[in-house]
Each structure stands twice: as C-alpha cells, then as structure tokens.
N, C-alpha and C positions, 0 to 999 in steps of 0.2 A: 591184874588182874579179874578175876570168873567172874558172869554174873548171869545169872538165872534171866529170859523174857520169858515172861510167858500171857501163852492164845496169841502166835503169832499170827496164827492160822486158827480159820476157825472150824469147832470141828466138822460143817458143810462142806471147806475147803479139805480138812483131813480125808473126810471119807470123798472128793473129786480128787483132791491129786493122788489118791492110793487104787482107784477104780483104774488111772491114765495107766499107773505103775505098774501094780498086780498084767495089765493086757501091752506093757511096752515088752519087745527084746534087748536080754539084757548083753552085754559082756565083762570081761575080763578084768579087773580093777587094775591088774598093773598094767595098764594103757596111758597112765597120765601119770604114772608113780617115775618117781628120781630114781637109780639109780641102788643105793642105799635103800630107799622104801622097797623095791621091788623083789630084795628080799625074804619082807616082810611081812607081802601084803597079799589078802587072802581073800579076796572079795569078789559081786557085780559092779557093775556101775553100767546107765544111761554116755551112749558117746557123747562127746558135745558134740554141740548141733544137732541132735537126734529129737523132729519131732514136741517128739512129747517132754521131753528137757525143754524146751526152750517156753517151749507155751508156760508150763508147772512153775520155769526162772520167775517167768513176766508177777505167775501170780507173787514168789514170793521176792518181790523187789518193792512190788506196789503194796504190800504185809510192811516191809520194813518204813516203806515211807511212810504209810502211820503209825509210828510207833516210837513216842518222843522218849523212850526208855533206850530204844535201838540209837536214835538221834546222839541221847546224849553223852550215852558209854562210850561209841566209837566213832565219831563224830568224823563220819564216813570222807569220803577227799571222789575213788576209785570201789566199785563190788565187784569181783567178780563174776561172771555170769551163774546163776547156781547149777549145783551140775547134785546127781540123785546117788546114788548105793547102796545094796545091798548087802547084811551079811545071815548067812545061812548053813548050816552045815558043817557046823563048825570053821563056819567064815571065821576072821581073828583081822584084826588089822596091829601089828607089831609095834612095838616103841619106838620111833621117832618124832624127825623133826622137818614141816611145812617147808618147802619151797622156799628158798629169801621171795622169787623172782618167779612170776607166772606172767606169761606171753596168752593170748583170752585168740582162742581158736579163728573168731566169725572178721577178727579187726586184725591181729597180729600186737595192739598195744599192748603192751609189757605195765603191767605194774607189780606194788613189790605188798607181802602179805605182810601189812601188820596186824591184823586182828581174822583170828578163826572160829569160823562161827557152824554149829550143825543144831538145822532144826530136824527135832524127832518129827517120825511120820508114821510109827506102831505103836499103840501101848502098849508099857512094861508086858503087861501084864500076855502078851499076845508070842514070848519070847524070852528065852535062858539066856545067859551070858549077854555078851552086846556091848556091857559101862564103858565109856571113855572115860580113862583115867588119864590127871590131866599135872600133872606134877610141877612146883614150884619149894621156890626156898622152906616153905612152911609143912610141904608134904607134897600126899599124891590127894588130892581131890577125884570121888567118884562119882558120875556121870552119868543118868542113868532118867531121864526126864518124861513129862506124859504126851501123847500126840498134839502135837501141834505149839508144842515150847523152847523154847529154841537156848544153847550159849553158848558163848562168847568168851576168849580165851585168848592170849596172848601167844602168835603163830610160832613165836621163838621158842617157847612150852619145849619136855618134850613128850609123850603124851603117846597112848595105844587103842587098841577098842580088844576085848575080852572075846574069847573064842563065844558062838551063840551056839548052845546046844541044842536051843529048838527054838521050832518057828523061826522067823525072817524076823528082822528088820534093817528096816528102809528112813530114810534118811534122806535129809540136802543137807548139804556143806557145800562148806563159797568160803572164798577169804575177799577183804576186804582191809585198801589202803588208808591211811586214817591222812586225816593233817595232821594230828598228831605223835607223828616218830615213835614217838620212849611211851612208854605202858607205866612210867611210871608219874610224864605228865598227866597225859590219860586220864590215873587213877586222880591223880586232885585235883584238876578237873569234873569229872563227874563226881566226885564228891561236891565240892564250889557249887556246885551248880543242885545239887540237889539239896543242900544244905538251904539255900538261896530260893528254891521252890516253896519248902519247909517251911522257912522263914511264912515270904508271904502268905500261905496257909493258915497259918496261928497266928500273922502280928500283919496285918492286912495294913498295908499302909506304912510301915516302922521307916523312914529311914534307913536305915541298915541296910534293908532291901535292894536300895537305891546305890548308893556304896559297895556293897558284895555284889550287885548285879556289874558296877565299875573295873569295879577285881577281874573278874573269871573276862572276863571280853578284851581289858588288855590285855594278861597273860593268852587267847588264848590268840590276840595278834604278833601276841611277838614267838608265838613259838609254833602258826600254824605255818604250814608248807600246801601250797599253789602247784 
C-alpha cells in the first residue's frame, strides 16, 4: 500500500526545519547505505545523532503522533529515529530495496523495516527531478509531494530517486516496524478502518459500525506482533 499523508508538517514547521537544515553540516549519504545501496547512492545526509537531526526528528515524531491517518495506515510498533537527506547537483539514488533490519545508533535496538516513509521538506517548484519512484505489481508510482506532505510505502518495494538537476531536494526519511508484518494485512485493516469511519460519519449510530469495529479489533488481535 502506498499512501500520501498531507500536512504532517505545517508551513511554519517546514520553515523552521529548513532553516536548521540549510545551516547544518552534511556528510556523504553512503555512511548509512548497505553494500548494494552504496553503489547507487549519491546524496548528502545529516549524521545519526547530529543535534539538528535529533531535534528535528523529535518534531517529526510529535507530528506523527498527531496524525490519525499515519496511525491507521502504519499501525506502528517502533519508529526508527527520523533522518534527513539532501539531493542536489545531479544527486540521485538508484534502484534498491531498503535494508530489512536496522539498528538504532543511540541504543543499538534493532527494528524490522516494514514501512518506509519520506517527508518532503522542499516544495516541488524548488527543484527539478528528484521524484521518488516506487515499483509494485501495478507498475511504477511517481511521487513528488508538497513540502510538509509524507508518503508511506512498503519497505519491500524496489524504489529509486531520480537525479536532481536544479535546486535541492531536502527530506526526512525513516522506517516503521508495524504491529502488522504483512503489507496485505495492513491494507485490509486500513481499508476496514476507513470504512468504519465513513459509516460513523454518514450513518451515525448504525449498529453495523459496532460489528465492523469488533471485526477490526479481532483481526488486529489475531495478527498483531508486539
């Protein structure tokens, strides 16, 4: 399931984040790439543990906690501390799949990467290129969102970032270990949750809403890993 979550960051939060990131010292993005990804990755990153990354990462996590859509779509168990990257001057990231298990630099705790996230911090008109291309059984999806918007997609997907030929593409990226390992099962639960919310809005008090909510929670109880 690929889903766009609008306005994760407000315009004010985007401005605050960009001011801090534009003044930060960046390093070669290969420092966090796996063996295969190192051969196709050309971008800049803030080092894990960098004070700016830590502060802005906390802002991202707070924003996620305020987003019912994120909670419904990702069903998060653990979130990897948000990281930040910058593509400019032809920077790109060739086709790859995300590393399955990542260790948090601060604690050493490992998480399984079920869901990948990109929070765009540059407006589309600020740069040319830089599209996130995500492949699935239905083809290739082209993602280039307004600043403050975020996309979620399965970490199992092949994906790439096209070369940035003008300006700079700045974003936060991170991974989520979901309570629901299977993307197909997460999609079913998300669709069911969406239908329940629509029913509650369109037909308040309908007994079917209670029954469907019971089905949702019983499926969650059956499938969830804690």
